[in-house]
N, C-alpha and C positions, 0 to 999 in steps of 0.2 A: 941762662938758666935761670937765674935769679931774677933779670930783667924781664921775662916772659910769666915766672909766677908772679911777681908785684902787678903788670898788667892785666891780668888774670884776675887776681882779688881785688884792684880797682875796678873791674869791668862788672864784677859780683857786686861791691859793694853801688854801683851806681843804677843797676836793677833795683836795689835796697831803696835808695832814694826818689828812683823817680816818681813812684804815688806823690810825695812830698811837693817835688817840683812843679807835678800836673796842678795839683790842688792852689798852688800857690799863686800859677799862671794862668789856670781858670779863673780863679777867682777876682782876678782882674781886668778879664775881657768883656766886651759889652755883647750880647746875645749874638749879633751878627758877626762879629769878631770870633766867636766860640766856634764857629762853625767853618768860618773857612781857613782859622789859624787855629785847630784844637789842639795842637802840641807845642807850637813856636813860641817865641817871647811875645807879650801885647805889644801892640803899635802904642797903645795909650793906658793911661793907669785908670780904671773904673771904680771908682773906691764907694760909689754907690752900691755897688755888689752887698757890703757888708751892712749897711743901714736898713737895704732893704731886706736880708735877712734876718735881721736884729727883730724887724718890724712884722714880718709874715711870721716867720718861726719863731714859736713862744721858749726862745734860747734862754731866758733867764730861769724860766721854771725849770725846765728841762736844766738846767745847770746845778739850779739850787737841790734838785732833785736826786742829781747824779753824786754831789758833793755830799749828800747827806747818806746815802747807802755807803758811798767810799768810806767816809768817816768814822759811821756807825762799824761798819765791818771792821776796817780796822780795831777800833779799842776793843769790839767784842775779843776778836781774835788775839790779837797780842796780850790781853788780859787774861785770858783761859789758856792761850796757847802755852804761852811763858809759865805760867806755873805749874802743868801739866808737865811741859818739858823739865822744868825744875823736880818734879817727884819722879818724875821716869831716869831720870840723870843721875841724882845725887842720894836718892833713898832708896831702900833695898827692904824689899815688901813683896807679898806672895803671888800676886798676880801682874807685877812687873813686867816683865817678857811677854805676858799673855797683853797686856794693853797695848805696850808698843807694837805689838804684831797688827791688832787691832786699829791702831791708829793709821799705818803704813797702808792697810788696805786700802783707806780712802784715797790716794795718789791714783787707785785704777778704776775708780766711777765716775766716769763723768756724767756731768748733769742730764744730759739729752735720755740716761739710761734710767734713771729716777721720778722723770718730771714728770710722770702722770701720777703715783702714788705722792709724788710732793706738793702737788696741786690739790690732790684731796685732802692732804694731812692741814694744809695751810688754810683753805676752806672750812674746815671743820673747826679750826681755832679759832675761825674769825677775824684773819688779819690779812683776808685778800685786801686788794686794793689799801694797804697800808706800807707805814716804812718798815715794818717790822716783819710786813709780809713778803718781802726781798734781803734785809738788813740779817737775820737769822738765816735762810739757806744760804747765804753768802759767806756768813763765819764761819755754818760747819763745813763746805766744800774748802774754804781755805785753812782749816786749823790743822788738816793733816801734814801740808807741808811747813807751817809754820812750826810746826810740835817737834820734826824731824831734824829740821835745820838749828832751832836752838838745841833739839838734844846732844844733836855733834858737837854745838859751841861750846856747851854747859860741862862735858864730858874731858875736855882737853884744859878745865883748870885743876888748880891741884884742891885738895882734899880739907888742907890746912885752915883754909878760908875759913869754913863751917868750924872748923876745932876751935879758930881763935876767937869766934864770934861766940862760939858755947862756952868758952872762959869769962869771957865778961859778962855772962850773963842773957844775951839775946836769945830770942825764944825763934822759932823756923821762920815765922813771919816778919820778926826783924832784920832776922839774917838774908832773906829775900829782898826786902825791900831795902836794907842800908845799902848791904853788901853786892848782891849777885846783882839787881837790878841795873845798878849803874855798869857793871864791867859789861852786861849784854846788850847794853844800848846800841852799838854799832852793828850787830845782826839785827835789833828789831829796826834799827831804820832801814837796814835792807828789806826785810818783811814788808814794812810800810810802802815801798815801793813798788815792791813785787805785786803786794794786795791791789794798789792804787790802780796799777796798769790792768791788771783781771777785772775788776770790778769794775773802771769806766768803759770798758771796751764791751763787758758782757750783754746780749743780748736773749737767745732763748728765751731763759727765765725770767728775766723782766718782762719779755713781750707777751709771758702768756700768764704772770700774776697780776702784773699793772695792768691791768684794761682799762682802766680810766687816766685820761688825760693827766690830772693835777698831779698822779704819782708817776708818769713814765719818767726815765733816766733819758740822756741826752740819744743813746744809740736809736732807741726805740722810737723816741720825738722825731728823732733824723727820717726814719721811713717813711711817717705818716707825713713828714714835707715833701719828699720825693715823690710821694702818690701824690699829691697834689701839684708839684711844679710839672711834674712830669718831665719831659726831655726837650722841653720848648727853651728853658733858660741856664745852659749850663754855666753862667758865671755866677749866678745866684745858689745854684748847685754846689760849684768848687768852694765859694763864699763859707755856706753855713758848714762844710764839710770841713774847712780848714777852722773855724771857730769852735768846733765840736772836738776838734783833735788836739788845739794851741795846749790845753793844760797838760794831756797825757806825755806831749812832746817835749815840754819845760821839764815835767818829773822826770822823764828819762835820761835830759841832759845831765840834770842835778847829781842823778844818782845812778849814772851807767857804770860806774865801778862799782856802788853795792852790789849791781844787778852781777858782776863778774865775779864778786867775792862769792856770794849766794850758788853759785853753781858750780865751785869747789867744794864748800863746807859738807855736802855729805861725803866729802874721800875718808873724813876720820871718825864716821860713823863704826861704831862697834858696839 
């Protein structure tokens, strides 16, 4: 029975790895072999697909934009989310429970539901086709999960930390920066991985707000590249997809244990 169980889960794992296998093998095939042998191992390695994809597909521009959006969202979300989580978990004030409930509601609101009013708001603020036009909405949608996860983490810390800091003469800001912030660093790293994967793959909001090519991230730029290339050169398409997915794959491989810890962080939420 255990053998059958392992075989089943290995088969399930292979289904998740198949897209990566397809991208890798397709990127190394010539145009003719991509049609003759779409799923097999390439007979010869055609590395020209990568150089051609970098020249035709504005990879460096789109990569820089995605990096700016991701880094900006991570910085704003972690800075504001960690401070809000600290206030909600370590301080007692009148609207503590109401604010926590309001932040929790952010988890059930998908981007697609508010995309029209959000577009109107971005347009009214004159930040459409700018980096802040995407960074600010991304941060708004990411802050809910960040606050709740850090809230659960901070609730497990002993109150004596703040008491000892207060005796030593530290104010609230010094306590947060010098004592709490280093302690929650593992949780912050976890959030960095989760936010990176989410923002790097985001498409609907970027497609609507970043209409100019100079502000498009990799996901939107990849769509334009597919439209131009069509279905005539699958080797070129596979190379561009692999180049776009490589940063996310590397981040996931480095931080997969952090993601597993994040999935169980809410278990101690009180």
